[in-house]
N, C-alpha and C positions, 0 to 999 in steps of 0.2 A: 197394445193396443187397449184401451182401454176398459173397453166393454168387456173384452177378455177376462179383467178382472172382477167384473161386475160375476158374470158367468161363475169364474171359480169359488165365490160366493156360495151362489146359488144352487151349486152341485154337489151342494152338504144335505140340499133339501129335495133337490129334483131327479129323477133319475137320466139318463144320457140322453133318452130319446127328446123330452120336454124339455133340458139345458138346452139342445142344440135349436131347439124350436124356437124359445126363449132368446139366445143371442143373435138369431138371424132378424128377429122381430125387431130389436134393440139395437140393431147395428143400423137395421135399414131406417127405423127413426133418427136414429142419431145421423147417417147420411143425408135426409132428407131437410132437417133442421141446420147441417154444415154447409148444403148446396144452397139453403135460402138464403142464409146470412149471406155465404160468400157472392152471391150475384146480386145480394140486393146492395153489398158495399160495392163489388165492379161496378155493377151500375151507377152509382153516385160518382164514382171517380172517371166514369164515362163520359157521364151528363158534363159534369164540370170540365173536363179537357174539353170536349168538344165547343161550351160558352167557352173556354180559351182561346179557341183556334178560332170562332169567331170574332170574337172580340178582339185578339191579337190580329188578323187579317184586317180588320178596320182600321186598326192606328196604325200598322203597317203600310197601308195604304195610305193614308191620311200623312205619315212621317213623309214619306217616299214623295209626295205632292208638294208639300209644304219645304224641304230640301230642294225640290226641282226648282219651284218659283222660288223660293229664299234666295237660292242661289245667283237667279238672275235678277231677280230685283237687289241683290247686292254687286253682282256686275254692272246694273244700269249705274247703281250708284255711285258707284265707283270714278264710273268714266264721266259722269256728269261731277262730279268733285275733280277730279282731272282737268278737265276742257273749262270749269268754271277758274281755275288756277289759271291757266294762259289767258284766260279773257282780262282777270285780275292783272297777271304781267304788265300784258297788253294796255291796260288803263293807264297804271305807273307809268309806262317806259314814254307814254302819249304826254302826261300829267307833266315828267320831271325833265322828260329830253332826256333821259338814261338810255344804254343798253340793256336788253332783257338779262341778261348776265349780271350786271350794278344791282340791279332789282332785286334778281333773289338773293345776291349775297346780302346785301342792306337788312332784307327781310329774314333772310336765318342769323346772320349776327344776333339781331335784337333776340329774335326766336333762343339763342343759347344764353342769351341771359333773361329768359322767362317772358320777355317786355311782348304784347302783340301789335304790331303794326309798327313800322318805321316812318309812315307817310307824314304821321303830324310832325312828326321831329325837324326829318327831312326838310318839310315843308317851310318852319319856322327858321331853320338855315338859311335856306334859300332867300326866302324874302329879307332876311339881315343881312346878308351879303351883297345882295340888289340896292340896299338903301347906301352899307359903307361904301359902294364903287360908285354911289352918287355925292359922295362928301360927306353925308351924314356919319356925325360921331355912333361909331355903336360897339359892344364889347369886342368885337369881328375887325378891330382897326388893322391887327397883325397882319391880317389876313386878304387887305383890301386887293392885293395883287394877283392871288390865288384865283384858281378857276373854282365855278360853284359846279362841284361833282362829287362822288363818293369819296374820292381819297382826302378831298379837303374834311368836308364833313368827319371822318374819321377822324380825320389831326385834330379836329378842334374837340371830340369827343378826346382824345389822350390826353391835350392839353387841360381838359376842364379833370381828369381823374389824377394829374400830379400837383392839384390845387387841395389846398389844405380842406376839411369839410365845408366848415362856415361859409368861407370864400367861393365853394365850388356851389353852394344850393344858390350862392346869392347870384352867381354870375350865369349858373343853368335858369334861374328862373326868367333871365333877362331878358336871354337868346330862347328859351322854348317857351317859357308860360309859364304858369302855376302848373301844370303836371310836369313838368320835369323834375320834380322826386323820384317818380319810377324809373328815371336816370340812374340812380345811385345803384342800380341792380348791373349795370353795366361797367361802375367803378370799382366793382368789389370783384369782379373775376380778371383774369388773363384772356383779354379778347383775342388779341392776336393769336396764343398758342390753341385757343377752342376752334379757332378761325381755320388756323392750319390742319388742325386734325377733322374737322365736317370737311374740307371741301379737298383732303387730301386725293390727290388723283384725279381729279376733275377742275379743266381748263376755263376760262372764259368761254373760248372757241367754242367749245363744246356745251356749254348751256345756252350760247346766243342760238347755236344751231336747234337744238331739242327745243328750245320756245319757239323759234322760226316755223317749225315743224308743226309743234301744238298751236301756235297762235292758226295755221292754216286746216287744222283739223278743228280746230271750233268754229271758226269759221265756216266749214264745210255741215257742221251739223246745227249751223243756225240755218243755212239755207235750207236744209233736208227739214228744218221745225217749220220757214213759210212755205215749202212745197205741201208739207200736210196739211196745214192750213187751209191752203189754198184748194187742194183738193177735197177738204173735210167742206168746203163752202159748198164748192158746185156737185160734190156728189149728195151733201145733206138736201140741196135743192131738189134733186131725182130721187132720194130714198124716201125721206120723211112727206107724207101724203098729207092729206086732210084725214084719211083711215088713220093714219098712225098715231095721230093726236088724238083722236075719235078713241082708238083704244088703248092709249095712253092715258086718258083722262077716266075711263071706265076704271081702269086699272088703280088709279089712286085715290080714285071713290072707294074700292075695294077694300085698300089699304087703310081710309081711313075709319070707314064703316068697324071695319077688324080692332082695329085701334078700340074704338068707343067700345066696340063689342067687350071685347076684354076688361076696359075700365068698368062696365057695367057688371061684368061678372064677377071681377074683382072685389067689388061692392059685395056681392051675393055669396061670397064664397070662392071666388075664383083663387085667392090664395093658397087653399090648400092644394087645387092642381098643380101650382108653381110646385109647392113644399112636395107633392108626391113627382112630380117634374124631380126636382133634386133628389129624393131618396131613390132614381130609378138609374140617376149619376152615381151615385156610390157603390150601386150593387156593381158597377165592372171593377171597381176602386178595390171593393172587399170581398172577391169572389174567392182568388188567389187564398187570402186568410182565412177563408171559413174552407175553404176546401180542406186542408192541413191541418183548422182545429178538428175539421167532423174527420178526418183519417186517425189524428190521435184518438178521437173518443171511439171510433170502430176498433184500434187495436185494442185499447182498453177494455171495449166491451168482452170481445174475444179472449182476452186474459183472465176475466171475471168469472166467463161460463165456461172454462174448461177447468178452473179452480175449483169451480163449485160444482163439479161431476165427481169429484171426491164423496161428500155429502150426500150426491143424488143417488151415488150407488147403496149406500146405507138405507137411503130412504127404500130404495128400488128392493134390499132384501124383505124390511118390513111388509110390503104392499103384494110382495111375490108370496108372503109367507101366508097373509090375510088371501091371499085369491087362490093357494090349495087347499086353506082350510073351507072354501067357500064361505069365506065372511065376506066379499067384495066379489062384483061378477066382471067379467073381462074386460068391458066397454068402464068398468069405473075401475079397474086396474091402470086402463092407457089413462084415462083422462088427469087420473091424479098423478101418471106418473110423467107426463107430458103438460099440462095445462094449467100445473097450481104451482 
């Protein structure tokens, strides 16, 4: 015990009874100092932990809410995206007179070449094929007896691929117009190989069936949308009353008033309040690091306290000598031992 060391030194000058008394007093005082230090340190830790618990609860609750609503929003977005795709397929089926599977296959072939949208190229091809069948001279004269369908379209593209680059660009521009340069992406890849890999295990029949079901679902969703709109028309006239509009007007006026009040405050130093608000937000972000720094500081203080006790023991020897010789009072002894 450190205080015991002090007592061993004091025994050179005190009798046994006085030494015991001095040891008891010193032990009591040091225990009081240690208890206050420990209590203050633990209180600061508990305060920090409680603050963290409160902040954590708010953060966790917010994250749960965001996760749930975020998942629902993601699901709804994916449903809308899928139904829109079925509608797009149906539109192209109607425009070009194709099967759903043919629309999907053409779309994906162009996507494999990093070309978004086959429609304008297929439309140019179909228009020129109709001109050719009317007897007009076109670059597609060799295909005059072929049907206007995706197979002929892909055959034309393969024929273009086999031409030299200069000739290919000229013929492509005659068929597909000024935007035909992008088709060069198709001519630098093995279309058939990529197509076979991408559609492995998926038949035209499967695509047609899936598209048919999807089209029906998209139509059903349209019906639900119309029903909701009609329901809102009917229910709105019942639920929205003149009192509702008055209350809404009062609310909007209050919002406007608050906005103008905020503008007025801003011109009178209200930006300082905003700055303080931002500081408050920063508190939550920095609380943990502050507790960590305070913890390190507390332990550093503790180390310094106990390392200084050796020096304090020497000082206690001198003060006790002065007290024993009547040079200082007991009150002075206590003050100089523990408050200087």
